[in-house]
Each structure stands twice: as structure tokens, then as C-alpha cells.
C-alpha positions as a Markdown table, in Angstrom:
| # | Residue | x | y | z |
|---|---|---|---|---|
| 1 | Met | 33.6 | 43.0 | -5.5 |
| 2 | Lys | 30.2 | 42.5 | -3.4 |
| 3 | Val | 29.0 | 46.2 | -2.0 |
| 4 | Lys | 28.7 | 43.8 | 1.4 |
| 5 | Thr | 33.0 | 43.8 | 0.9 |
| 6 | Val | 33.5 | 47.2 | 0.0 |
| 7 | Phe | 31.8 | 48.1 | 3.4 |
| 8 | Gln | 33.4 | 46.2 | 5.6 |
| 9 | Trp | 36.6 | 47.0 | 3.8 |
| 10 | Ile | 35.7 | 51.1 | 4.9 |
| 11 | Phe | 34.8 | 49.0 | 8.4 |
| 12 | Val | 38.4 | 47.8 | 8.4 |
| 13 | Gly | 39.9 | 50.8 | 7.5 |
| 14 | Val | 37.3 | 53.2 | 9.6 |
| 15 | Val | 39.0 | 51.0 | 12.7 |
| 16 | Thr | 42.1 | 51.2 | 11.6 |
| 17 | Val | 41.9 | 54.9 | 11.2 |
| 18 | Ala | 40.1 | 55.4 | 14.6 |
| 19 | Leu | 42.6 | 52.8 | 16.6 |
| 20 | Cys | 45.5 | 53.1 | 15.4 |
| 21 | Pro | 46.8 | 56.2 | 15.8 |
| 22 | Pro | 47.5 | 56.4 | 19.9 |
| 23 | Tyr | 49.7 | 53.6 | 19.8 |
| 24 | Ile | 51.9 | 54.7 | 17.0 |
| 25 | Phe | 52.4 | 57.8 | 19.2 |
| 26 | Leu | 53.4 | 55.6 | 22.3 |
| 27 | Gly | 55.6 | 53.5 | 20.1 |
| 28 | Tyr | 57.6 | 55.8 | 19.6 |
| 29 | Leu | 57.8 | 57.2 | 22.5 |
| 30 | Gln | 58.3 | 53.9 | 23.7 |
| 31 | Thr | 62.2 | 53.0 | 23.3 |
| 32 | Gly | 62.3 | 48.7 | 24.8 |
| 33 | Leu | 61.2 | 46.5 | 22.1 |
| 34 | Ala | 59.0 | 44.7 | 25.4 |
| 35 | Arg | 57.0 | 47.6 | 26.1 |
| 36 | Lys | 56.8 | 48.1 | 22.1 |
| 37 | Gly | 55.1 | 44.3 | 22.3 |
| 38 | Arg | 53.0 | 44.8 | 25.1 |
| 39 | Leu | 51.8 | 47.8 | 23.4 |
| 40 | Phe | 51.9 | 45.5 | 20.4 |
| 41 | Arg | 49.1 | 42.7 | 22.3 |
| 42 | Ser | 46.8 | 45.8 | 23.5 |
| 43 | Leu | 46.4 | 47.4 | 19.7 |
| 44 | Ala | 46.2 | 43.4 | 18.6 |
| 45 | Lys | 43.8 | 41.9 | 20.2 |
| 46 | Thr | 40.9 | 45.0 | 20.6 |
| 47 | Tyr | 41.4 | 45.5 | 17.1 |
| 48 | Ser | 41.3 | 41.7 | 16.1 |
| 49 | Lys | 38.5 | 41.6 | 18.0 |
| 50 | Ile | 36.5 | 44.6 | 16.4 |
| 51 | Ile | 36.7 | 43.4 | 13.4 |
| 52 | Tyr | 36.0 | 39.3 | 14.2 |
| 53 | Ala | 32.5 | 41.1 | 16.1 |
| 54 | Ala | 31.7 | 43.1 | 13.8 |
| 55 | Phe | 32.1 | 40.5 | 10.6 |
| 56 | Leu | 29.9 | 37.5 | 13.2 |
| 57 | Val | 33.5 | 35.4 | 13.7 |
| 58 | Arg | 33.8 | 33.7 | 16.7 |
| 59 | Ile | 37.7 | 31.9 | 18.0 |
| 60 | Val | 37.7 | 28.5 | 20.7 |
| 61 | His | 40.6 | 27.8 | 21.5 |
| 62 | Arg | 42.9 | 24.4 | 23.3 |
| 63 | Gly | 45.5 | 23.5 | 24.8 |
| 64 | Phe | 46.5 | 26.9 | 26.0 |
| 65 | Glu | 46.5 | 26.0 | 29.6 |
| 66 | Gln | 49.7 | 24.1 | 28.4 |
| 67 | Ile | 51.9 | 27.4 | 28.0 |
| 68 | Asp | 53.0 | 29.5 | 30.4 |
| 69 | Pro | 52.0 | 33.0 | 30.5 |
| 70 | Gln | 55.0 | 34.6 | 31.7 |
| 71 | Cys | 57.6 | 32.5 | 29.6 |
| 72 | Pro | 58.3 | 33.3 | 25.8 |
| 73 | Tyr | 58.0 | 31.2 | 23.1 |
| 74 | Val | 58.1 | 31.2 | 19.4 |
| 75 | Phe | 55.1 | 30.3 | 17.7 |
| 76 | Met | 54.7 | 29.3 | 15.0 |
| 77 | Ala | 51.0 | 29.0 | 12.7 |
| 78 | Asn | 50.1 | 27.3 | 9.5 |
| 79 | His | 48.7 | 29.9 | 7.0 |
| 80 | Thr | 45.8 | 29.4 | 5.0 |
| 81 | Ser | 44.2 | 33.3 | 5.3 |
| 82 | Ile | 44.6 | 37.0 | 5.8 |
| 83 | Ala | 42.2 | 36.2 | 8.3 |
| 84 | Asp | 44.9 | 33.3 | 10.8 |
| 85 | Pro | 46.6 | 37.1 | 12.2 |
| 86 | Phe | 44.0 | 38.1 | 14.0 |
| 87 | Ala | 41.8 | 35.1 | 15.2 |
| 88 | Val | 46.3 | 34.2 | 16.8 |
| 89 | Ala | 46.3 | 37.8 | 17.6 |
| 90 | Ile | 43.1 | 37.7 | 20.0 |
| 91 | Thr | 44.1 | 33.8 | 20.9 |
| 92 | Leu | 47.9 | 34.5 | 22.4 |
| 93 | Pro | 48.6 | 35.2 | 26.2 |
| 94 | Gln | 51.8 | 36.6 | 26.0 |
| 95 | Pro | 53.3 | 39.5 | 24.2 |
| 96 | Phe | 54.3 | 39.2 | 20.9 |
| 97 | His | 56.5 | 40.2 | 17.9 |
| 98 | Phe | 55.4 | 38.6 | 14.8 |
| 99 | Val | 57.5 | 38.6 | 11.6 |
| 100 | Phe | 56.1 | 40.2 | 8.6 |
| 101 | Lys | 56.9 | 40.3 | 5.2 |
| 102 | Lys | 58.5 | 43.8 | 4.3 |
| 103 | Glu | 55.4 | 44.5 | 1.3 |
| 104 | Leu | 53.2 | 45.0 | 4.8 |
| 105 | Ala | 54.9 | 48.1 | 6.3 |
| 106 | Arg | 54.4 | 50.2 | 3.4 |
| 107 | Ile | 50.5 | 49.8 | 4.2 |
| 108 | Pro | 49.7 | 53.3 | 5.6 |
| 109 | Val | 48.4 | 53.7 | 8.7 |
| 110 | Phe | 48.7 | 49.4 | 9.6 |
| 111 | Gly | 51.7 | 49.6 | 8.3 |
| 112 | Trp | 53.2 | 52.2 | 10.5 |
| 113 | Ala | 52.1 | 50.8 | 13.2 |
| 114 | Leu | 53.9 | 47.1 | 12.9 |
| 115 | Leu | 56.9 | 49.4 | 12.9 |
| 116 | Ser | 55.7 | 52.1 | 14.9 |
| 117 | Leu | 55.6 | 49.0 | 17.8 |
| 118 | Gly | 58.7 | 46.3 | 17.3 |
| 119 | Gln | 57.3 | 44.0 | 14.5 |
| 120 | Ile | 60.5 | 42.4 | 12.5 |
| 121 | Met | 60.4 | 42.9 | 8.4 |
| 122 | Val | 61.9 | 40.8 | 6.4 |
| 123 | Asp | 62.2 | 40.5 | 3.5 |
| 124 | Arg | 62.1 | 37.4 | 2.3 |
| 125 | Glu | 63.8 | 36.9 | -0.5 |
| 126 | His | 67.1 | 38.0 | 0.5 |
| 127 | Thr | 66.7 | 34.8 | 3.3 |
| 128 | Glu | 70.8 | 36.0 | 4.8 |
| 129 | Gln | 69.2 | 39.3 | 5.1 |
| 130 | Ala | 66.4 | 38.5 | 6.5 |
| 131 | Arg | 68.4 | 36.2 | 9.4 |
| 132 | Ala | 69.5 | 39.3 | 10.1 |
| 133 | Ser | 67.0 | 40.9 | 10.6 |
| 134 | Leu | 65.4 | 38.7 | 12.8 |
| 135 | Ala | 68.6 | 38.5 | 14.8 |
| 136 | Glu | 69.4 | 41.8 | 15.6 |
| 137 | Ala | 65.4 | 42.0 | 16.1 |
| 138 | Ile | 65.2 | 39.8 | 19.4 |
| 139 | Ser | 67.6 | 40.9 | 21.2 |
| 140 | Gly | 66.4 | 43.1 | 22.9 |
| 141 | Leu | 63.4 | 41.1 | 24.2 |
| 142 | Ser | 63.3 | 40.9 | 27.3 |
| 143 | Gly | 60.7 | 38.9 | 29.8 |
| 144 | Asn | 57.6 | 36.6 | 28.4 |
| 145 | Asn | 57.2 | 39.0 | 24.8 |
| 146 | Ser | 57.4 | 36.1 | 22.7 |
| 147 | Ile | 57.7 | 35.4 | 18.7 |
| 148 | Leu | 55.1 | 35.3 | 16.4 |
| 149 | Ile | 55.5 | 33.8 | 12.9 |
| 150 | Phe | 54.5 | 31.9 | 9.6 |
| 151 | Pro | 57.0 | 29.5 | 8.8 |
| 152 | Glu | 55.3 | 28.3 | 5.5 |
| 153 | Gly | 55.7 | 32.6 | 4.7 |
| 154 | Lys | 53.2 | 33.0 | 3.0 |
| 155 | Ile | 49.5 | 31.5 | 2.1 |
| 156 | Ser | 49.0 | 28.7 | 1.5 |
| 157 | Arg | 45.6 | 28.6 | -1.9 |
| 158 | Asp | 44.8 | 24.9 | -1.7 |
| 159 | Gly | 44.6 | 25.2 | 2.4 |
| 160 | Arg | 47.1 | 22.5 | 2.2 |
| 161 | Leu | 50.1 | 22.4 | 3.9 |
| 162 | Arg | 53.2 | 24.4 | 2.3 |
| 163 | Pro | 56.8 | 23.9 | 2.9 |
| 164 | Leu | 58.2 | 25.2 | 6.1 |
| 165 | Lys | 61.4 | 27.3 | 5.9 |
| 166 | Lys | 64.5 | 27.7 | 8.1 |
| 167 | Gly | 64.6 | 31.0 | 10.2 |
| 168 | Gly | 62.5 | 30.5 | 12.5 |
| 169 | Phe | 64.1 | 27.4 | 14.2 |
| 170 | His | 66.9 | 28.5 | 13.4 |
| 171 | Leu | 66.1 | 31.3 | 15.9 |
| 172 | Ala | 64.3 | 29.2 | 18.5 |
| 173 | Ile | 67.4 | 27.4 | 18.5 |
| 174 | Glu | 69.8 | 30.5 | 18.9 |
| 175 | Thr | 67.7 | 32.4 | 21.4 |
| 176 | Gly | 66.9 | 28.9 | 23.7 |
| 177 | Leu | 63.2 | 29.2 | 23.0 |
| 178 | Pro | 60.8 | 26.4 | 23.7 |
| 179 | Ile | 58.1 | 25.7 | 19.9 |
| 180 | Val | 55.1 | 26.1 | 20.2 |
| 181 | Pro | 53.2 | 25.3 | 17.1 |
| 182 | Val | 49.5 | 26.6 | 16.8 |
| 183 | Arg | 47.3 | 25.3 | 14.2 |
| 184 | Ile | 44.0 | 27.8 | 12.5 |
| 185 | Glu | 41.4 | 25.8 | 11.3 |
| 186 | Gly | 38.2 | 27.2 | 9.4 |
| 187 | Ala | 39.2 | 30.9 | 8.7 |
| 188 | Arg | 40.5 | 29.9 | 4.7 |
| 189 | Lys | 36.2 | 29.5 | 4.6 |
| 190 | Ile | 36.5 | 32.7 | 6.7 |
| 191 | Cys | 38.3 | 35.0 | 3.9 |
| 192 | Pro | 39.3 | 32.4 | 1.0 |
| 193 | Pro | 42.8 | 33.4 | 0.1 |
| 194 | Gly | 42.8 | 34.6 | -4.0 |
| 195 | Gly | 39.3 | 36.1 | -3.2 |
| 196 | Ser | 37.2 | 38.5 | -3.4 |
| 197 | Gly | 38.7 | 39.8 | 0.4 |
| 198 | His | 35.6 | 39.3 | 1.4 |
| 199 | Phe | 34.4 | 38.5 | 5.5 |
| 200 | His | 31.9 | 35.1 | 5.8 |
| 201 | Lys | 30.7 | 34.4 | 10.0 |
| 202 | Gly | 32.0 | 31.2 | 11.5 |
| 203 | Leu | 34.0 | 30.0 | 13.3 |
| 204 | Ile | 37.5 | 30.2 | 14.1 |
| 205 | Ser | 40.0 | 27.3 | 15.7 |
| 206 | Val | 43.5 | 27.5 | 17.5 |
| 207 | Arg | 44.9 | 25.1 | 18.9 |
| 208 | Ala | 48.4 | 25.0 | 20.8 |
| 209 | Phe | 50.5 | 21.6 | 21.0 |
| 210 | Pro | 53.1 | 21.6 | 23.6 |
| 211 | Pro | 56.3 | 23.2 | 23.4 |
| 212 | Leu | 58.8 | 21.8 | 22.0 |
| 213 | Met | 62.8 | 21.9 | 23.6 |
| 214 | Val | 65.6 | 23.7 | 21.5 |
| 215 | Cys | 67.8 | 23.7 | 24.3 |
| 216 | Gly | 71.2 | 21.7 | 23.3 |
| 217 | Lys | 69.9 | 21.2 | 20.3 |
| 218 | Thr | 72.2 | 22.0 | 16.3 |
| 219 | Glu | 71.3 | 23.4 | 13.7 |
| 220 | Thr | 71.7 | 19.2 | 12.9 |
| 221 | Asp | 68.0 | 19.0 | 14.7 |
| 222 | Ile | 66.4 | 21.0 | 12.7 |
| 223 | Pro | 65.1 | 18.6 | 10.7 |
| 224 | Ala | 63.4 | 16.8 | 12.7 |
| 225 | Leu | 61.9 | 19.6 | 15.1 |
| 226 | Met | 59.7 | 20.9 | 11.4 |
| 227 | Glu | 58.9 | 17.6 | 10.8 |
| 228 | Lys | 57.5 | 18.1 | 13.8 |
| 229 | Val | 55.9 | 20.8 | 13.4 |
| 230 | Arg | 54.4 | 19.7 | 10.3 |
| 231 | Val | 52.6 | 17.1 | 12.2 |
| 232 | Cys | 51.4 | 20.0 | 14.4 |
| 233 | Leu | 49.8 | 22.2 | 11.6 |
| 234 | Thr | 48.5 | 19.7 | 9.5 |
| 235 | Ile | 45.0 | 20.5 | 8.8 |
| 236 | Asp | 43.7 | 16.8 | 7.8 |
| 237 | Glu | 40.7 | 18.2 | 4.9 |
| 238 | Pro | 41.8 | 21.6 | 4.3 |
| 239 | Gly | 38.7 | 23.2 | 3.0 |
């Protein structure tokens, strides 16, 4: 691992330790999931802006004028790098609840923040259990609190869109929340998967597509919804 990379992750650790504990404390004091979501959005946006400013990463976004900031949605984004969540956190206009794999909860301080601030932990190895966790978590949502999910389930190593999982689509239909596809481009160049974890300076583009309405849809409509999302999230030239 290069010296610069080591210093980058030391910086991330310092920011994490300095920024997260007050939010963790406030998160455990809050009883409402919606309030926890607003706290998490504040933390995630501030945390991500500090990290990206330090690493000289710029964000450009478009399409969010089609999104009503007062309404809740299920945001679905492609996933090619660990840099993706930072980019989305900066651009989403709503408080959101991030669907994350249980392994992240084991990370000291960072994982504690996810748990205390109402983010949604799932065990991807047990599909039915994961769906139950999602259903239980969203029962407490209100206002414009939204869901953020990476429907591929894991990072794409070659930049090409992996097969989408159905969990988020079931969630959208059960709640009636519109699906907003979000395409992230450039994150893989900023922090390539499978590498040392080094962040390079550069530009990430985040594009929101028009919401896909799900009212009146049933399980039989999921394949068609998945295809529409797949088209939106596919990057023509992965890089």
C-alpha cells in the first residue's frame, strides 16, 4: 500500500472519530425512525463533503429537478466503487435510509453510526430474512424519508452492471413508493475496486432519472420494472 493511501485512510479514520460520536449519541436518544433519517442525512452529507474536498473529488449532478424533495422514494443506484455512497449522500435531497450488508456494522464507530441512525442492515445470504428486515424497517418511515439501495447487491468489479436483485422492487411495490434510478459514473476511476483503496482526484457524475410509479403494480410487474431500471443504470463504456 502506498504511503499516500495510508495517509488517506488515516484521514478518513480521524474524520470518522471526530464527526460520528455526537451523531451516534443523538441517534440513540431519538426514538423516531424519521428523525434518525434526518440526522443520518446531515452526517452523511457533511462526512462525504469533507472526504471529497480533501481528496480533490468533484461531484456534478443532473436530473434531480424531477424529484420532489418533499416526497419519499426508493432510490436505486449502480455500484462500481466504495466511492459511490459518498457521491449519493451529497446529491440526494431527502433524508434517506441506506440498505447495507451486515458486515459494515462490524466497523468500529462507522458501523455504530449506521445502527444508531436507523439505517437498514440486511443479511444478503438469507433472502427471506433480508426482506423481513426491510419490511420491519420501513414500517416506521414517514414524511419524505426515503430508501437508498444498490440493487446489484455488491460492487461490480469490471464496471458492468450486475444482475439486479428483486428485494428493492418488492419493497417499492409493498410501500407504493416510486423508484428513482440513479446512475453513478466516474466513481470507479476515483477508487478502483479490488485495489489498495486509494482515492484519486477527479469527477463523479450522478444522474437521477424520472420516477417509476409502482401504484397498482404487483409481483408480476417486477421483471418489467427491473428492465427499466437496468437500462437507466447501465453505463455504455464502463471505466
